[in-house]
PDBQT receptor file of N, H, CA, C and O in Angstrom, charges set to zero:
ATOM      1  N   MET A   1     117.262  91.070  93.398  1.00  0.00    +0.000 N 
ATOM      2  CA  MET A   1     116.767  90.228  92.352  1.00  0.00    +0.000 C 
ATOM      3  C   MET A   1     116.770  88.759  92.746  1.00  0.00    +0.000 C 
ATOM      4  O   MET A   1     115.972  87.981  92.224  1.00  0.00    +0.000 OA
ATOM      5  N   SER A   2     117.642  88.371  93.647  1.00  0.00    +0.000 N 
ATOM      6  H   SER A   2     118.291  89.003  94.071  1.00  0.00    +0.000 HD
ATOM      7  CA  SER A   2     117.678  86.973  94.049  1.00  0.00    +0.000 C 
ATOM      8  C   SER A   2     116.361  86.555  94.667  1.00  0.00    +0.000 C 
ATOM      9  O   SER A   2     115.999  85.379  94.628  1.00  0.00    +0.000 OA
ATOM     10  N   GLU A   3     115.640  87.508  95.237  1.00  0.00    +0.000 N 
ATOM     11  H   GLU A   3     115.934  88.463  95.268  1.00  0.00    +0.000 HD
ATOM     12  CA  GLU A   3     114.326  87.225  95.799  1.00  0.00    +0.000 C 
ATOM     13  C   GLU A   3     113.378  86.752  94.702  1.00  0.00    +0.000 C 
ATOM     14  O   GLU A   3     112.541  85.884  94.946  1.00  0.00    +0.000 OA
ATOM     15  N   LEU A   4     113.497  87.303  93.512  1.00  0.00    +0.000 N 
ATOM     16  H   LEU A   4     114.177  88.008  93.314  1.00  0.00    +0.000 HD
ATOM     17  CA  LEU A   4     112.673  86.891  92.387  1.00  0.00    +0.000 C 
ATOM     18  C   LEU A   4     113.000  85.474  91.952  1.00  0.00    +0.000 C 
ATOM     19  O   LEU A   4     112.102  84.693  91.641  1.00  0.00    +0.000 OA
ATOM     20  N   GLN A   5     114.260  85.149  91.929  1.00  0.00    +0.000 N 
ATOM     21  H   GLN A   5     114.990  85.784  92.182  1.00  0.00    +0.000 HD
ATOM     22  CA  GLN A   5     114.691  83.850  91.440  1.00  0.00    +0.000 C 
ATOM     23  C   GLN A   5     114.455  82.735  92.438  1.00  0.00    +0.000 C 
ATOM     24  O   GLN A   5     114.220  81.595  92.038  1.00  0.00    +0.000 OA
ATOM     25  N   SER A   6     114.511  83.035  93.720  1.00  0.00    +0.000 N 
ATOM     26  H   SER A   6     114.702  83.961  94.045  1.00  0.00    +0.000 HD
ATOM     27  CA  SER A   6     114.425  81.983  94.716  1.00  0.00    +0.000 C 
ATOM     28  C   SER A   6     113.008  81.688  95.192  1.00  0.00    +0.000 C 
ATOM     29  O   SER A   6     112.800  80.741  95.951  1.00  0.00    +0.000 OA
ATOM     30  N   SER A   7     112.038  82.476  94.764  1.00  0.00    +0.000 N 
ATOM     31  H   SER A   7     112.207  83.245  94.148  1.00  0.00    +0.000 HD
ATOM     32  CA  SER A   7     110.676  82.247  95.220  1.00  0.00    +0.000 C 
ATOM     33  C   SER A   7     110.060  81.057  94.501  1.00  0.00    +0.000 C 
ATOM     34  O   SER A   7     110.496  80.673  93.416  1.00  0.00    +0.000 OA
ATOM     35  N   THR A   8     109.044  80.484  95.122  1.00  0.00    +0.000 N 
ATOM     36  H   THR A   8     108.690  80.796  96.004  1.00  0.00    +0.000 HD
ATOM     37  CA  THR A   8     108.359  79.358  94.510  1.00  0.00    +0.000 C 
ATOM     38  C   THR A   8     107.324  79.861  93.524  1.00  0.00    +0.000 C 
ATOM     39  O   THR A   8     107.041  81.058  93.472  1.00  0.00    +0.000 OA
ATOM     40  N   ALA A   9     106.755  78.952  92.738  1.00  0.00    +0.000 N 
ATOM     41  H   ALA A   9     106.984  77.980  92.780  1.00  0.00    +0.000 HD
ATOM     42  CA  ALA A   9     105.780  79.323  91.713  1.00  0.00    +0.000 C 
ATOM     43  C   ALA A   9     104.371  79.475  92.284  1.00  0.00    +0.000 C 
ATOM     44  O   ALA A   9     103.484  79.956  91.579  1.00  0.00    +0.000 OA
ATOM     45  N   SER A  10     104.141  79.088  93.512  1.00  0.00    +0.000 N 
ATOM     46  H   SER A  10     104.861  78.697  94.085  1.00  0.00    +0.000 HD
ATOM     47  CA  SER A  10     102.801  79.189  94.083  1.00  0.00    +0.000 C 
ATOM     48  C   SER A  10     102.447  80.648  94.359  1.00  0.00    +0.000 C 
ATOM     49  O   SER A  10     103.321  81.472  94.628  1.00  0.00    +0.000 OA
ATOM     50  N   ASN A  11     101.167  80.948  94.288  1.00  0.00    +0.000 N 
ATOM     51  H   ASN A  11     100.457  80.279  94.069  1.00  0.00    +0.000 HD
ATOM     52  CA  ASN A  11     100.713  82.315  94.530  1.00  0.00    +0.000 C 
ATOM     53  C   ASN A  11     100.124  82.437  95.930  1.00  0.00    +0.000 C 
ATOM     54  O   ASN A  11      98.907  82.528  96.094  1.00  0.00    +0.000 OA
ATOM     55  N   THR A  12     100.974  82.438  96.914  1.00  0.00    +0.000 N 
ATOM     56  H   THR A  12     101.962  82.364  96.780  1.00  0.00    +0.000 HD
ATOM     57  CA  THR A  12     100.539  82.677  98.272  1.00  0.00    +0.000 C 
ATOM     58  C   THR A  12     100.556  84.176  98.502  1.00  0.00    +0.000 C 
ATOM     59  O   THR A  12     101.194  84.900  97.738  1.00  0.00    +0.000 OA
ATOM     60  N   PRO A  13      99.872  84.667  99.534  1.00  0.00    +0.000 N 
ATOM     61  CA  PRO A  13      99.843  86.114  99.768  1.00  0.00    +0.000 C 
ATOM     62  C   PRO A  13     101.219  86.764  99.862  1.00  0.00    +0.000 C 
ATOM     63  O   PRO A  13     101.349  87.948  99.553  1.00  0.00    +0.000 OA
ATOM     64  N   THR A  14     102.234  86.040 100.271  1.00  0.00    +0.000 N 
ATOM     65  H   THR A  14     102.128  85.078 100.521  1.00  0.00    +0.000 HD
ATOM     66  CA  THR A  14     103.566  86.623 100.361  1.00  0.00    +0.000 C 
ATOM     67  C   THR A  14     104.224  86.779  98.993  1.00  0.00    +0.000 C 
ATOM     68  O   THR A  14     105.293  87.379  98.887  1.00  0.00    +0.000 OA
ATOM     69  N   ASP A  15     103.604  86.252  97.959  1.00  0.00    +0.000 N 
ATOM     70  H   ASP A  15     102.735  85.765  98.045  1.00  0.00    +0.000 HD
ATOM     71  CA  ASP A  15     104.136  86.378  96.607  1.00  0.00    +0.000 C 
ATOM     72  C   ASP A  15     103.726  87.681  95.943  1.00  0.00    +0.000 C 
ATOM     73  O   ASP A  15     103.991  87.876  94.756  1.00  0.00    +0.000 OA
ATOM     74  N   PHE A  16     103.084  88.580  96.685  1.00  0.00    +0.000 N 
ATOM     75  H   PHE A  16     102.869  88.422  97.649  1.00  0.00    +0.000 HD
ATOM     76  CA  PHE A  16     102.671  89.864  96.156  1.00  0.00    +0.000 C 
ATOM     77  C   PHE A  16     103.520  90.969  96.769  1.00  0.00    +0.000 C 
ATOM     78  O   PHE A  16     103.765  90.983  97.975  1.00  0.00    +0.000 OA
ATOM     79  N   LEU A  17     103.962  91.888  95.929  1.00  0.00    +0.000 N 
ATOM     80  H   LEU A  17     103.762  91.876  94.949  1.00  0.00    +0.000 HD
ATOM     81  CA  LEU A  17     104.804  92.994  96.377  1.00  0.00    +0.000 C 
ATOM     82  C   LEU A  17     104.082  94.319  96.184  1.00  0.00    +0.000 C 
ATOM     83  O   LEU A  17     103.228  94.457  95.308  1.00  0.00    +0.000 OA
ATOM     84  N   THR A  18     104.438  95.282  97.012  1.00  0.00    +0.000 N 
ATOM     85  H   THR A  18     105.131  95.169  97.723  1.00  0.00    +0.000 HD
ATOM     86  CA  THR A  18     103.900  96.629  96.863  1.00  0.00    +0.000 C 
ATOM     87  C   THR A  18     104.662  97.352  95.756  1.00  0.00    +0.000 C 
ATOM     88  O   THR A  18     105.714  96.892  95.311  1.00  0.00    +0.000 OA
ATOM     89  N   VAL A  19     104.129  98.470  95.324  1.00  0.00    +0.000 N 
ATOM     90  H   VAL A  19     103.275  98.844  95.686  1.00  0.00    +0.000 HD
ATOM     91  CA  VAL A  19     104.791  99.299  94.318  1.00  0.00    +0.000 C 
ATOM     92  C   VAL A  19     106.166  99.717  94.823  1.00  0.00    +0.000 C 
ATOM     93  O   VAL A  19     107.138  99.676  94.069  1.00  0.00    +0.000 OA
ATOM     94  N   ASP A  20     106.261 100.113  96.073  1.00  0.00    +0.000 N 
ATOM     95  H   ASP A  20     105.471 100.146  96.686  1.00  0.00    +0.000 HD
ATOM     96  CA  ASP A  20     107.543 100.539  96.637  1.00  0.00    +0.000 C 
ATOM     97  C   ASP A  20     108.562  99.393  96.669  1.00  0.00    +0.000 C 
ATOM     98  O   ASP A  20     109.744  99.608  96.404  1.00  0.00    +0.000 OA
ATOM     99  N   GLN A  21     108.112  98.195  96.987  1.00  0.00    +0.000 N 
ATOM    100  H   GLN A  21     107.152  98.020  97.202  1.00  0.00    +0.000 HD
ATOM    101  CA  GLN A  21     109.017  97.051  97.018  1.00  0.00    +0.000 C 
ATOM    102  C   GLN A  21     109.548  96.729  95.625  1.00  0.00    +0.000 C 
ATOM    103  O   GLN A  21     110.734  96.445  95.455  1.00  0.00    +0.000 OA
ATOM    104  N   VAL A  22     108.661  96.774  94.629  1.00  0.00    +0.000 N 
ATOM    105  H   VAL A  22     107.698  97.004  94.767  1.00  0.00    +0.000 HD
ATOM    106  CA  VAL A  22     109.075  96.510  93.249  1.00  0.00    +0.000 C 
ATOM    107  C   VAL A  22     110.054  97.585  92.782  1.00  0.00    +0.000 C 
ATOM    108  O   VAL A  22     111.058  97.284  92.137  1.00  0.00    +0.000 OA
ATOM    109  N   ALA A  23     109.752  98.833  93.111  1.00  0.00    +0.000 N 
ATOM    110  H   ALA A  23     108.935  99.077  93.635  1.00  0.00    +0.000 HD
ATOM    111  CA  ALA A  23     110.641  99.933  92.729  1.00  0.00    +0.000 C 
ATOM    112  C   ALA A  23     112.033  99.730  93.322  1.00  0.00    +0.000 C 
ATOM    113  O   ALA A  23     113.033  99.932  92.634  1.00  0.00    +0.000 OA
ATOM    114  N   ALA A  24     112.104  99.339  94.579  1.00  0.00    +0.000 N 
ATOM    115  H   ALA A  24     111.292  99.175  95.138  1.00  0.00    +0.000 HD
ATOM    116  CA  ALA A  24     113.394  99.107  95.227  1.00  0.00    +0.000 C 
ATOM    117  C   ALA A  24     114.143  97.941  94.581  1.00  0.00    +0.000 C 
ATOM    118  O   ALA A  24     115.356  98.015  94.388  1.00  0.00    +0.000 OA
ATOM    119  N   LEU A  25     113.432  96.873  94.249  1.00  0.00    +0.000 N 
ATOM    120  H   LEU A  25     112.446  96.813  94.406  1.00  0.00    +0.000 HD
ATOM    121  CA  LEU A  25     114.070  95.721  93.611  1.00  0.00    +0.000 C 
ATOM    122  C   LEU A  25     114.653  96.067  92.243  1.00  0.00    +0.000 C 
ATOM    123  O   LEU A  25     115.733  95.600  91.880  1.00  0.00    +0.000 OA
ATOM    124  N   LEU A  26     113.929  96.887  91.494  1.00  0.00    +0.000 N 
ATOM    125  H   LEU A  26     113.053  97.267  91.789  1.00  0.00    +0.000 HD
ATOM    126  CA  LEU A  26     114.363  97.222  90.136  1.00  0.00    +0.000 C 
ATOM    127  C   LEU A  26     115.244  98.456  90.075  1.00  0.00    +0.000 C 
ATOM    128  O   LEU A  26     115.832  98.749  89.033  1.00  0.00    +0.000 OA
ATOM    129  N   GLY A  27     115.341  99.184  91.184  1.00  0.00    +0.000 N 
ATOM    130  H   GLY A  27     114.864  98.947  92.030  1.00  0.00    +0.000 HD
ATOM    131  CA  GLY A  27     116.183 100.376  91.213  1.00  0.00    +0.000 C 
ATOM    132  C   GLY A  27     115.602 101.551  90.450  1.00  0.00    +0.000 C 
ATOM    133  O   GLY A  27     116.337 102.357  89.879  1.00  0.00    +0.000 OA
ATOM    134  N   VAL A  28     114.286 101.645  90.443  1.00  0.00    +0.000 N 
ATOM    135  H   VAL A  28     113.689 100.991  90.906  1.00  0.00    +0.000 HD
ATOM    136  CA  VAL A  28     113.597 102.761  89.796  1.00  0.00    +0.000 C 
ATOM    137  C   VAL A  28     112.658 103.396  90.817  1.00  0.00    +0.000 C 
ATOM    138  O   VAL A  28     112.521 102.894  91.933  1.00  0.00    +0.000 OA
ATOM    139  N   SER A  29     112.021 104.485  90.444  1.00  0.00    +0.000 N 
ATOM    140  H   SER A  29     112.132 104.892  89.537  1.00  0.00    +0.000 HD
ATOM    141  CA  SER A  29     111.114 105.153  91.371  1.00  0.00    +0.000 C 
ATOM    142  C   SER A  29     109.730 104.482  91.377  1.00  0.00    +0.000 C 
ATOM    143  O   SER A  29     109.353 103.791  90.430  1.00  0.00    +0.000 OA
ATOM    144  N   ALA A  30     108.998 104.701  92.452  1.00  0.00    +0.000 N 
ATOM    145  H   ALA A  30     109.303 105.262  93.222  1.00  0.00    +0.000 HD
ATOM    146  CA  ALA A  30     107.628 104.199  92.537  1.00  0.00    +0.000 C 
ATOM    147  C   ALA A  30     106.772 104.827  91.435  1.00  0.00    +0.000 C 
ATOM    148  O   ALA A  30     105.840 104.197  90.934  1.00  0.00    +0.000 OA
ATOM    149  N   LYS A  31     107.084 106.051  91.064  1.00  0.00    +0.000 N 
ATOM    150  H   LYS A  31     107.840 106.563  91.471  1.00  0.00    +0.000 HD
ATOM    151  CA  LYS A  31     106.352 106.725  89.984  1.00  0.00    +0.000 C 
ATOM    152  C   LYS A  31     106.520 105.965  88.665  1.00  0.00    +0.000 C 
ATOM    153  O   LYS A  31     105.571 105.846  87.891  1.00  0.00    +0.000 OA
ATOM    154  N   THR A  32     107.712 105.457  88.414  1.00  0.00    +0.000 N 
ATOM    155  H   THR A  32     108.483 105.554  89.043  1.00  0.00    +0.000 HD
ATOM    156  CA  THR A  32     107.962 104.670  87.207  1.00  0.00    +0.000 C 
ATOM    157  C   THR A  32     107.145 103.390  87.225  1.00  0.00    +0.000 C 
ATOM    158  O   THR A  32     106.565 103.018  86.206  1.00  0.00    +0.000 OA
ATOM    159  N   ILE A  33     107.089 102.711  88.357  1.00  0.00    +0.000 N 
ATOM    160  H   ILE A  33     107.560 103.014  89.185  1.00  0.00    +0.000 HD
ATOM    161  CA  ILE A  33     106.293 101.482  88.481  1.00  0.00    +0.000 C 
ATOM    162  C   ILE A  33     104.827 101.794  88.225  1.00  0.00    +0.000 C 
ATOM    163  O   ILE A  33     104.157 101.071  87.487  1.00  0.00    +0.000 OA
ATOM    164  N   ARG A  34     104.328 102.862  88.829  1.00  0.00    +0.000 N 
ATOM    165  H   ARG A  34     104.872 103.448  89.428  1.00  0.00    +0.000 HD
ATOM    166  CA  ARG A  34     102.918 103.240  88.621  1.00  0.00    +0.000 C 
ATOM    167  C   ARG A  34     102.639 103.561  87.151  1.00  0.00    +0.000 C 
ATOM    168  O   ARG A  34     101.563 103.249  86.640  1.00  0.00    +0.000 OA
ATOM    169  N   ARG A  35     103.601 104.181  86.474  1.00  0.00    +0.000 N 
ATOM    170  H   ARG A  35     104.475 104.434  86.889  1.00  0.00    +0.000 HD
ATOM    171  CA  ARG A  35     103.438 104.486  85.048  1.00  0.00    +0.000 C 
ATOM    172  C   ARG A  35     103.362 103.195  84.243  1.00  0.00    +0.000 C 
ATOM    173  O   ARG A  35     102.513 103.070  83.360  1.00  0.00    +0.000 OA
ATOM    174  N   TRP A  36     104.236 102.229  84.534  1.00  0.00    +0.000 N 
ATOM    175  H   TRP A  36     104.925 102.330  85.251  1.00  0.00    +0.000 HD
ATOM    176  CA  TRP A  36     104.215 100.946  83.834  1.00  0.00    +0.000 C 
ATOM    177  C   TRP A  36     102.902 100.215  84.073  1.00  0.00    +0.000 C 
ATOM    178  O   TRP A  36     102.370  99.576  83.166  1.00  0.00    +0.000 OA
ATOM    179  N   VAL A  37     102.377 100.308  85.298  1.00  0.00    +0.000 N 
ATOM    180  H   VAL A  37     102.810 100.828  86.035  1.00  0.00    +0.000 HD
ATOM    181  CA  VAL A  37     101.087  99.703  85.616  1.00  0.00    +0.000 C 
ATOM    182  C   VAL A  37      99.976 100.397  84.817  1.00  0.00    +0.000 C 
ATOM    183  O   VAL A  37      99.122  99.736  84.227  1.00  0.00    +0.000 OA
ATOM    184  N   LYS A  38      99.998 101.719  84.806  1.00  0.00    +0.000 N 
ATOM    185  H   LYS A  38     100.692 102.256  85.286  1.00  0.00    +0.000 HD
ATOM    186  CA  LYS A  38      98.941 102.494  84.143  1.00  0.00    +0.000 C 
ATOM    187  C   LYS A  38      98.881 102.226  82.639  1.00  0.00    +0.000 C 
ATOM    188  O   LYS A  38      97.793 102.108  82.076  1.00  0.00    +0.000 OA
ATOM    189  N   ILE A  39     100.044 102.128  81.984  1.00  0.00    +0.000 N 
ATOM    190  H   ILE A  39     100.928 102.223  82.441  1.00  0.00    +0.000 HD
ATOM    191  CA  ILE A  39     100.040 101.909  80.536  1.00  0.00    +0.000 C 
ATOM    192  C   ILE A  39      99.922 100.433  80.166  1.00  0.00    +0.000 C 
ATOM    193  O   ILE A  39      99.848 100.088  78.987  1.00  0.00    +0.000 OA
ATOM    194  N   GLY A  40      99.906  99.569  81.169  1.00  0.00    +0.000 N 
ATOM    195  H   GLY A  40      99.967  99.849  82.127  1.00  0.00    +0.000 HD
ATOM    196  CA  GLY A  40      99.679  98.153  80.928  1.00  0.00    +0.000 C 
ATOM    197  C   GLY A  40     100.926  97.333  80.676  1.00  0.00    +0.000 C 
ATOM    198  O   GLY A  40     100.822  96.162  80.312  1.00  0.00    +0.000 OA
ATOM    199  N   ASP A  41     102.091  97.905  80.856  1.00  0.00    +0.000 N 
ATOM    200  H   ASP A  41     102.175  98.857  81.151  1.00  0.00    +0.000 HD
ATOM    201  CA  ASP A  41     103.334  97.156  80.662  1.00  0.00    +0.000 C 
ATOM    202  C   ASP A  41     103.573  96.146  81.780  1.00  0.00    +0.000 C 
ATOM    203  O   ASP A  41     104.115  95.068  81.538  1.00  0.00    +0.000 OA
ATOM    204  N   LEU A  42     103.177  96.488  82.985  1.00  0.00    +0.000 N 
ATOM    205  H   LEU A  42     102.736  97.364  83.181  1.00  0.00    +0.000 HD
ATOM    206  CA  LEU A  42     103.411  95.640  84.149  1.00  0.00    +0.000 C 
ATOM    207  C   LEU A  42     102.070  95.163  84.693  1.00  0.00    +0.000 C 
ATOM    208  O   LEU A  42     101.262  95.957  85.176  1.00  0.00    +0.000 OA
ATOM    209  N   ALA A  43     101.848  93.859  84.608  1.00  0.00    +0.000 N 
ATOM    210  H   ALA A  43     102.504  93.214  84.217  1.00  0.00    +0.000 HD
ATOM    211  CA  ALA A  43     100.596  93.289  85.118  1.00  0.00    +0.000 C 
ATOM    212  C   ALA A  43     100.514  93.495  86.629  1.00  0.00    +0.000 C 
ATOM    213  O   ALA A  43     101.531  93.473  87.322  1.00  0.00    +0.000 OA
ATOM    214  N   HIS A  44      99.307  93.692  87.127  1.00  0.00    +0.000 N 
ATOM    215  H   HIS A  44      98.481  93.709  86.564  1.00  0.00    +0.000 HD
ATOM    216  CA  HIS A  44      99.133  93.967  88.551  1.00  0.00    +0.000 C 
ATOM    217  C   HIS A  44      97.780  93.458  89.021  1.00  0.00    +0.000 C 
ATOM    218  O   HIS A  44      96.944  93.026  88.228  1.00  0.00    +0.000 OA
ATOM    219  N   HIS A  45      97.592  93.522  90.313  1.00  0.00    +0.000 N 
ATOM    220  H   HIS A  45      98.271  93.873  90.957  1.00  0.00    +0.000 HD
ATOM    221  CA  HIS A  45      96.338  93.131  90.951  1.00  0.00    +0.000 C 
ATOM    222  C   HIS A  45      95.912  94.287  91.843  1.00  0.00    +0.000 C 
ATOM    223  O   HIS A  45      96.748  94.961  92.446  1.00  0.00    +0.000 OA
ATOM    224  N   ARG A  46      94.628  94.506  91.918  1.00  0.00    +0.000 N 
ATOM    225  H   ARG A  46      93.950  93.958  91.428  1.00  0.00    +0.000 HD
ATOM    226  CA  ARG A  46      94.092  95.526  92.825  1.00  0.00    +0.000 C 
ATOM    227  C   ARG A  46      93.301  94.848  93.925  1.00  0.00    +0.000 C 
ATOM    228  O   ARG A  46      92.427  94.020  93.671  1.00  0.00    +0.000 OA
ATOM    229  N   PHE A  47      93.625  95.214  95.138  1.00  0.00    +0.000 N 
ATOM    230  H   PHE A  47      94.336  95.887  95.345  1.00  0.00    +0.000 HD
ATOM    231  CA  PHE A  47      92.904  94.756  96.317  1.00  0.00    +0.000 C 
ATOM    232  C   PHE A  47      92.350  96.014  96.962  1.00  0.00    +0.000 C 
ATOM    233  O   PHE A  47      93.026  96.670  97.755  1.00  0.00    +0.000 OA
ATOM    234  N   GLY A  48      91.110  96.344  96.613  1.00  0.00    +0.000 N 
ATOM    235  H   GLY A  48      90.561  95.811  95.970  1.00  0.00    +0.000 HD
ATOM    236  CA  GLY A  48      90.571  97.635  97.022  1.00  0.00    +0.000 C 
ATOM    237  C   GLY A  48      91.326  98.711  96.268  1.00  0.00    +0.000 C 
ATOM    238  O   GLY A  48      91.373  98.689  95.038  1.00  0.00    +0.000 OA
ATOM    239  N   ARG A  49      91.911  99.643  96.980  1.00  0.00    +0.000 N 
ATOM    240  H   ARG A  49      91.873  99.661  97.979  1.00  0.00    +0.000 HD
ATOM    241  CA  ARG A  49      92.697 100.708  96.350  1.00  0.00    +0.000 C 
ATOM    242  C   ARG A  49      94.185 100.379  96.285  1.00  0.00    +0.000 C 
ATOM    243  O   ARG A  49      94.979 101.155  95.753  1.00  0.00    +0.000 OA
ATOM    244  N   GLN A  50      94.551  99.236  96.824  1.00  0.00    +0.000 N 
ATOM    245  H   GLN A  50      93.906  98.605  97.256  1.00  0.00    +0.000 HD
ATOM    246  CA  GLN A  50      95.958  98.849  96.866  1.00  0.00    +0.000 C 
ATOM    247  C   GLN A  50      96.362  98.135  95.584  1.00  0.00    +0.000 C 
ATOM    248  O   GLN A  50      95.628  97.282  95.085  1.00  0.00    +0.000 OA
ATOM    249  N   VAL A  51      97.517  98.481  95.058  1.00  0.00    +0.000 N 
ATOM    250  H   VAL A  51      98.114  99.174  95.463  1.00  0.00    +0.000 HD
ATOM    251  CA  VAL A  51      98.084  97.822  93.883  1.00  0.00    +0.000 C 
ATOM    252  C   VAL A  51      99.174  96.875  94.354  1.00  0.00    +0.000 C 
ATOM    253  O   VAL A  51     100.049  97.256  95.132  1.00  0.00    +0.000 OA
ATOM    254  N   ARG A  52      99.113  95.642  93.878  1.00  0.00    +0.000 N 
ATOM    255  H   ARG A  52      98.402  95.333  93.246  1.00  0.00    +0.000 HD
ATOM    256  CA  ARG A  52     100.136  94.653  94.206  1.00  0.00    +0.000 C 
ATOM    257  C   ARG A  52     100.599  93.988  92.919  1.00  0.00    +0.000 C 
ATOM    258  O   ARG A  52      99.817  93.799  91.987  1.00  0.00    +0.000 OA
ATOM    259  N   ILE A  53     101.865  93.638  92.879  1.00  0.00    +0.000 N 
ATOM    260  H   ILE A  53     102.500  93.791  93.636  1.00  0.00    +0.000 HD
ATOM    261  CA  ILE A  53     102.442  92.963  91.726  1.00  0.00    +0.000 C 
ATOM    262  C   ILE A  53     102.913  91.592  92.188  1.00  0.00    +0.000 C 
ATOM    263  O   ILE A  53     103.667  91.476  93.155  1.00  0.00    +0.000 OA
ATOM    264  N   SER A  54     102.464  90.559  91.492  1.00  0.00    +0.000 N 
ATOM    265  H   SER A  54     101.852  90.653  90.707  1.00  0.00    +0.000 HD
ATOM    266  CA  SER A  54     102.890  89.211  91.877  1.00  0.00    +0.000 C 
ATOM    267  C   SER A  54     104.324  88.986  91.419  1.00  0.00    +0.000 C 
ATOM    268  O   SER A  54     104.776  89.582  90.442  1.00  0.00    +0.000 OA
ATOM    269  N   LEU A  55     105.026  88.125  92.130  1.00  0.00    +0.000 N 
ATOM    270  H   LEU A  55     104.659  87.640  92.923  1.00  0.00    +0.000 HD
ATOM    271  CA  LEU A  55     106.388  87.796  91.754  1.00  0.00    +0.000 C 
ATOM    272  C   LEU A  55     106.431  87.169  90.362  1.00  0.00    +0.000 C 
ATOM    273  O   LEU A  55     107.363  87.414  89.595  1.00  0.00    +0.000 OA
ATOM    274  N   ALA A  56     105.423  86.361  90.038  1.00  0.00    +0.000 N 
ATOM    275  H   ALA A  56     104.666  86.162  90.660  1.00  0.00    +0.000 HD
ATOM    276  CA  ALA A  56     105.378  85.734  88.713  1.00  0.00    +0.000 C 
ATOM    277  C   ALA A  56     105.246  86.791  87.622  1.00  0.00    +0.000 C 
ATOM    278  O   ALA A  56     105.920  86.706  86.595  1.00  0.00    +0.000 OA
ATOM    279  N   ASP A  57     104.389  87.782  87.830  1.00  0.00    +0.000 N 
ATOM    280  H   ASP A  57     103.841  87.852  88.664  1.00  0.00    +0.000 HD
ATOM    281  CA  ASP A  57     104.229  88.859  86.849  1.00  0.00    +0.000 C 
ATOM    282  C   ASP A  57     105.488  89.704  86.746  1.00  0.00    +0.000 C 
ATOM    283  O   ASP A  57     105.870  90.117  85.651  1.00  0.00    +0.000 OA
ATOM    284  N   LEU A  58     106.127  89.960  87.862  1.00  0.00    +0.000 N 
ATOM    285  H   LEU A  58     105.816  89.624  88.751  1.00  0.00    +0.000 HD
ATOM    286  CA  LEU A  58     107.368  90.738  87.848  1.00  0.00    +0.000 C 
ATOM    287  C   LEU A  58     108.472  89.970  87.123  1.00  0.00    +0.000 C 
ATOM    288  O   LEU A  58     109.248  90.553  86.366  1.00  0.00    +0.000 OA
ATOM    289  N   ARG A  59     108.534  88.683  87.356  1.00  0.00    +0.000 N 
ATOM    290  H   ARG A  59     107.903  88.210  87.971  1.00  0.00    +0.000 HD
ATOM    291  CA  ARG A  59     109.522  87.848  86.686  1.00  0.00    +0.000 C 
ATOM    292  C   ARG A  59     109.296  87.877  85.170  1.00  0.00    +0.000 C 
ATOM    293  O   ARG A  59     110.250  88.006  84.404  1.00  0.00    +0.000 OA
ATOM    294  N   SER A  60     108.040  87.758  84.739  1.00  0.00    +0.000 N 
ATOM    295  H   SER A  60     107.264  87.653  85.362  1.00  0.00    +0.000 HD
ATOM    296  CA  SER A  60     107.715  87.821  83.307  1.00  0.00    +0.000 C 
ATOM    297  C   SER A  60     108.085  89.167  82.721  1.00  0.00    +0.000 C 
ATOM    298  O   SER A  60     108.630  89.239  81.619  1.00  0.00    +0.000 OA
ATOM    299  N   PHE A  61     107.793  90.230  83.445  1.00  0.00    +0.000 N 
ATOM    300  H   PHE A  61     107.351  90.172  84.340  1.00  0.00    +0.000 HD
ATOM    301  CA  PHE A  61     108.099  91.587  83.006  1.00  0.00    +0.000 C 
ATOM    302  C   PHE A  61     109.592  91.765  82.797  1.00  0.00    +0.000 C 
ATOM    303  O   PHE A  61     110.015  92.306  81.775  1.00  0.00    +0.000 OA
ATOM    304  N   THR A  62     110.394  91.316  83.753  1.00  0.00    +0.000 N 
ATOM    305  H   THR A  62     110.051  90.877  84.583  1.00  0.00    +0.000 HD
ATOM    306  CA  THR A  62     111.841  91.500  83.645  1.00  0.00    +0.000 C 
ATOM    307  C   THR A  62     112.448  90.598  82.567  1.00  0.00    +0.000 C 
ATOM    308  O   THR A  62     113.387  91.002  81.881  1.00  0.00    +0.000 OA
ATOM    309  N   GLU A  63     111.920  89.385  82.412  1.00  0.00    +0.000 N 
ATOM    310  H   GLU A  63     111.157  89.057  82.969  1.00  0.00    +0.000 HD
ATOM    311  CA  GLU A  63     112.427  88.488  81.367  1.00  0.00    +0.000 C 
ATOM    312  C   GLU A  63     112.122  89.049  79.980  1.00  0.00    +0.000 C 
ATOM    313  O   GLU A  63     112.942  88.913  79.071  1.00  0.00    +0.000 OA
ATOM    314  N   ALA A  64     110.970  89.669  79.803  1.00  0.00    +0.000 N 
ATOM    315  H   ALA A  64     110.305  89.779  80.541  1.00  0.00    +0.000 HD
ATOM    316  CA  ALA A  64     110.589  90.226  78.509  1.00  0.00    +0.000 C 
ATOM    317  C   ALA A  64     111.512  91.382  78.117  1.00  0.00    +0.000 C 
ATOM    318  O   ALA A  64     111.658  91.681  76.932  1.00  0.00    +0.000 OA
ATOM    319  N   ARG A  65     112.126  92.024  79.090  1.00  0.00    +0.000 N 
ATOM    320  H   ARG A  65     112.007  91.782  80.053  1.00  0.00    +0.000 HD
ATOM    321  CA  ARG A  65     112.995  93.176  78.822  1.00  0.00    +0.000 C 
ATOM    322  C   ARG A  65     114.473  92.855  78.927  1.00  0.00    +0.000 C 
ATOM    323  O   ARG A  65     115.325  93.742  78.866  1.00  0.00    +0.000 OA
ATOM    324  N   ARG A  66     114.759  91.593  79.083  1.00  0.00    +0.000 N 
ATOM    325  H   ARG A  66     114.067  90.873  79.132  1.00  0.00    +0.000 HD
ATOM    326  CA  ARG A  66     116.152  91.156  79.211  1.00  0.00    +0.000 C 
ATOM    327  C   ARG A  66     116.895  91.359  77.902  1.00  0.00    +0.000 C 
ATOM    328  O   ARG A  66     116.399  91.005  76.832  1.00  0.00    +0.000 OA
ATOM    329  N   GLN A  67     118.065  91.922  77.995  1.00  0.00    +0.000 N 
ATOM    330  H   GLN A  67     118.468  92.210  78.864  1.00  0.00    +0.000 HD
ATOM    331  CA  GLN A  67     118.891  92.147  76.809  1.00  0.00    +0.000 C 
ATOM    332  C   GLN A  67     120.107  91.251  76.868  1.00  0.00    +0.000 C 
ATOM    333  O   GLN A  67     120.680  91.013  77.930  1.00  0.00    +0.000 OA
ATOM    334  N   GLY A  68     120.479  90.768  75.725  1.00  0.00    +0.000 N 
ATOM    335  H   GLY A  68     120.013  90.961  74.862  1.00  0.00    +0.000 HD
ATOM    336  CA  GLY A  68     121.712  89.989  75.690  1.00  0.00    +0.000 C 
ATOM    337  C   GLY A  68     121.570  88.577  75.417  1.00  0.00    +0.000 C 
ATOM    338  O   GLY A  68     122.565  87.853  75.372  1.00  0.00    +0.000 OA
TER     339      GLY A  68
């Protein structure tokens, strides 16, 4: 998670993560990430057939689900 907090706000190509990378960061399966993408809970970008999630979108997603 520190990777999410320490990144800059600019959207350079390195600010995009794969489904597998996001799954590893959040400790869930890639299938769960794909489900969140499919139902529209997690914003994403498509580059051809590839799905990428920006760090900014991931940060927004996790903040929206923060408890406490």
